[in-house]
C-alpha positions as semicolon CSV with decimal commas, in nm:
position;residue;x (nm);y (nm);z (nm)
1;X;-0,938;3,265;1,822
2;X;-1,314;3,317;1,857
3;X;-1,563;3,045;1,776
4;X;-1,699;3,246;1,481
5;X;-1,352;3,299;1,330
6;X;-1,267;2,931;1,380
7;X;-1,591;2,837;1,210
8;X;-1,506;3,070;0,922
9;X;-1,158;2,920;0,887
10;X;-1,294;2,566;0,880
11;X;-1,549;2,659;0,615
12;X;-1,286;2,842;0,406
13;X;-1,074;2,527;0,410
14;X;-1,369;2,313;0,309
15;X;-1,482;2,548;0,031
16;X;-1,127;2,567;-0,107
17;X;-1,087;2,190;-0,105
18;X;-1,422;2,135;-0,271
19;X;-1,338;2,391;-0,539
20;X;-1,009;2,210;-0,603
21;X;-1,124;1,848;-0,588
22;X;-1,499;1,858;-0,653
23;X;-1,767;1,675;-0,458
24;X;-1,628;1,335;-0,360
25;X;-1,944;1,115;-0,353
26;X;-1,805;0,925;-0,055
27;X;-1,847;0,649;0,082
28;X;-1,820;0,431;-0,230
29;X;-2,071;0,150;-0,171
30;X;-2,394;0,020;-0,321
31;X;-2,576;-0,043;0,009
32;X;-2,552;0,069;0,372
33;X;-2,451;-0,282;0,478
34;X;-2,168;-0,277;0,225
35;X;-2,055;0,050;0,382
36;X;-2,059;-0,109;0,728
37;X;-1,850;-0,407;0,617
38;X;-1,622;-0,177;0,420
39;X;-1,556;0,033;0,730
40;X;-1,430;-0,279;0,909
41;X;-1,222;-0,391;0,612
42;X;-1,064;-0,045;0,577
43;X;-0,909;-0,059;0,924
44;X;-0,531;0,000;0,894
45;X;-0,533;-0,027;0,512
46;X;-0,609;0,188;0,211
47;X;-0,954;0,188;0,056
48;X;-0,803;0,021;-0,251
49;X;-0,724;-0,288;-0,046
50;X;-1,062;-0,283;0,128
51;X;-1,238;-0,252;-0,209
52;X;-1,064;-0,567;-0,334
53;X;-1,190;-0,757;-0,031
54;X;-1,543;-0,621;-0,085
55;X;-1,530;-0,734;-0,448
56;X;-1,427;-1,083;-0,338
57;X;-1,720;-1,104;-0,097
58;X;-1,959;-0,990;-0,370
59;X;-1,824;-1,237;-0,624
60;X;-1,869;-1,519;-0,372
61;X;-2,225;-1,409;-0,293
62;X;-2,121;-1,347;0,068
63;X;-2,193;-0,976;0,110
64;X;-2,508;-1,052;0,304
65;X;-2,555;-1,029;0,682
66;X;-2,720;-1,371;0,709
67;X;-2,449;-1,550;0,514
68;X;-2,166;-1,370;0,694
69;X;-2,320;-1,437;1,034
70;X;-2,349;-1,809;0,958
71;X;-2,014;-1,848;0,781
72;X;-1,699;-2,003;0,918
73;X;-1,446;-1,729;0,990
74;X;-1,188;-1,914;0,782
75;X;-1,414;-1,893;0,478
76;X;-1,458;-1,518;0,530
77;X;-1,086;-1,470;0,592
78;X;-0,989;-1,631;0,262
79;X;-1,203;-1,379;0,076
80;X;-1,073;-1,070;0,253
81;X;-0,698;-1,135;0,236
82;X;-0,632;-0,806;0,050
83;X;-0,752;-0,612;0,356
84;X;-0,470;-0,745;0,580
85;X;-0,527;-0,878;0,932
86;X;-0,793;-1,087;0,764
87;X;-0,838;-1,342;1,043
88;X;-0,923;-1,074;1,298
89;X;-1,139;-0,885;1,053
90;X;-1,327;-1,203;0,961
91;X;-1,421;-1,247;1,327
92;X;-1,528;-0,883;1,354
93;X;-1,740;-0,901;1,040
94;X;-1,916;-1,218;1,152
95;X;-1,985;-1,078;1,499
96;X;-2,107;-0,748;1,357
97;X;-2,334;-0,932;1,113
98;X;-2,488;-1,132;1,397
99;X;-2,558;-0,813;1,592
100;X;-2,698;-0,649;1,279
101;X;-2,946;-0,937;1,252
102;X;-3,026;-0,998;1,618
103;X;-3,059;-0,636;1,731
104;X;-3,145;-0,446;1,413
105;X;-3,336;-0,705;1,208
106;X;-3,067;-0,678;0,939
107;X;-3,227;-0,347;0,846
108;X;-3,001;-0,039;0,820
109;X;-3,308;0,181;0,869
110;X;-3,371;0,022;1,208
111;X;-3,012;0,090;1,306
112;X;-3,029;0,447;1,178
113;X;-3,347;0,511;1,378
114;X;-3,167;0,449;1,706
115;X;-3,060;0,758;1,902
116;X;-2,709;0,857;1,796
117;X;-2,526;0,844;2,130
118;X;-2,688;0,514;2,225
119;X;-2,605;0,359;1,889
120;X;-2,246;0,481;1,905
121;X;-2,206;0,333;2,253
122;X;-2,353;0,000;2,140
123;X;-2,126;-0,029;1,837
124;X;-1,816;0,070;2,033
125;X;-1,891;-0,227;2,260
126;X;-1,842;-0,465;1,965
127;X;-1,498;-0,620;1,991
128;X;-1,257;-0,475;1,738
129;X;-1,464;-0,171;1,643
130;X;-1,287;0,151;1,737
131;X;-1,405;0,509;1,718
132;X;-1,307;0,572;1,356
133;X;-1,478;0,255;1,235
134;X;-1,794;0,317;1,436
135;X;-1,816;0,681;1,335
136;X;-1,771;0,583;0,971
137;X;-2,070;0,350;1,005
138;X;-2,272;0,620;1,179
139;X;-2,196;0,889;0,922
140;X;-2,184;0,701;0,595
141;X;-2,429;0,416;0,653
142;X;-2,670;0,574;0,904
143;X;-2,636;0,939;0,793
144;X;-2,574;1,057;1,149
145;X;-2,400;1,397;1,187
146;X;-2,080;1,252;1,336
147;X;-1,743;1,379;1,213
148;X;-1,503;1,098;1,124
149;X;-1,140;1,149;1,228
150;X;-0,839;0,980;1,072
151;X;-0,462;1,030;1,059
152;X;-0,496;1,277;0,772
153;X;-0,727;1,497;0,981
154;X;-0,484;1,509;1,271
155;X;-0,186;1,582;1,047
156;X;-0,344;1,856;0,836
157;X;-0,511;2,053;1,112
158;X;-0,216;2,034;1,350
159;X;0,003;2,171;1,072
160;X;-0,234;2,465;1,046
161;X;-0,221;2,524;1,419
162;X;-0,588;2,444;1,470
163;X;-0,492;2,139;1,676
164;X;-0,193;2,054;1,894
165;X;0,065;1,809;1,767
166;X;-0,056;1,447;1,790
167;X;-0,408;1,535;1,910
168;X;-0,643;1,270;2,044
169;X;-0,938;1,140;1,845
170;X;-1,188;1,314;2,071
171;X;-1,002;1,647;2,066
172;X;-0,987;1,639;1,687
173;X;-1,353;1,547;1,654
174;X;-1,457;1,834;1,881
175;X;-1,283;2,084;1,654
176;X;-1,541;2,012;1,386
177;X;-1,842;1,913;1,596
178;X;-1,822;2,227;1,811
179;X;-1,758;2,475;1,531
180;X;-1,956;2,359;1,229
181;X;-2,328;2,306;1,165
182;X;-2,423;1,952;1,263
183;X;-2,497;1,846;0,909
184;X;-2,431;1,491;0,792
185;X;-2,389;1,600;0,430
186;X;-2,124;1,857;0,523
187;X;-1,941;1,615;0,754
188;X;-1,955;1,348;0,484
189;X;-1,789;1,550;0,211
190;X;-1,555;1,740;0,444
191;X;-1,396;1,418;0,562
192;X;-1,371;1,295;0,204
193;X;-1,197;1,619;0,104
194;X;-0,949;1,576;0,389
195;X;-0,869;1,224;0,270
196;X;-0,809;1,354;-0,082
197;X;-0,577;1,630;0,044
198;X;-0,385;1,387;0,262
199;X;-0,334;1,144;-0,026
200;X;-0,236;1,406;-0,285
201;X;-0,040;1,669;-0,095
202;X;-0,034;1,671;0,285
203;X;0,168;1,354;0,324
204;X;0,426;1,283;0,591
205;X;0,671;1,439;0,345
206;X;0,440;1,709;0,206
207;X;0,403;1,808;-0,158
208;X;0,327;2,170;-0,083
209;X;0,313;2,277;-0,448
210;X;0,005;2,055;-0,488
211;X;-0,177;2,183;-0,178
212;X;-0,480;2,401;-0,263
213;X;-0,517;2,541;0,089
214;X;-0,155;2,641;0,159
215;X;-0,218;2,989;0,021
216;X;-0,570;3,054;0,148
217;X;-0,622;3,407;0,276
218;X;-0,688;3,532;0,626
219;X;-0,527;3,400;0,943
220;X;-0,470;3,048;0,807
221;X;-0,106;2,955;0,762
222;X;0,051;2,612;0,733
223;X;0,330;2,572;0,986
224;X;0,514;2,307;0,787
225;X;0,807;2,450;0,590
226;X;0,768;2,413;0,215
227;X;1,045;2,170;0,104
228;X;1,097;2,391;-0,201
229;X;1,200;2,690;0,013
230;X;1,575;2,748;0,047
């Protein structure tokens, strides 16, 4: 497959998803710092659980880098129980908040002004922050053109033969970064559309009758048998 045809296929998928689901307005947060904390809270859980933990922090007046950096981890943990693994996440949030203050003056604009590769490397050095979490911060809080990869992305695009089975994070990310315009707005909504498709239709046991891209034209074909077929 040529790079131009791959680009066309990726854009057809995106356009079809957007026509089906509408613009997603993702990431749901009131401030960039809330997005950063939300990315940590969303590790290994649904956004619904992370949102409950965010609400608890807000209600307690704790969704502030200075207060989180100075807080006892036990006090943070009690507020973020809905996010699971709350003791570890409390430590990560406090450490991240300290770095946000010490190195970025608690100013998301200062963080966003840092060169993308250097900022990504710095955040990946923070204990407990993996590639998906860091790239979520870069894309949604700093508006960097970094494509976020999750389990839905791997599943959907391997089923369409655009990725091998069980692809790595980096291999999956390159599929989009190398074949689409490096546009933060496009990467933002594309990832959100993938999440929507994974939740609604392209599950481990797929609901193919609810999949808007199963019947897209051209060379695209889903390799997963439709459970409704005899």
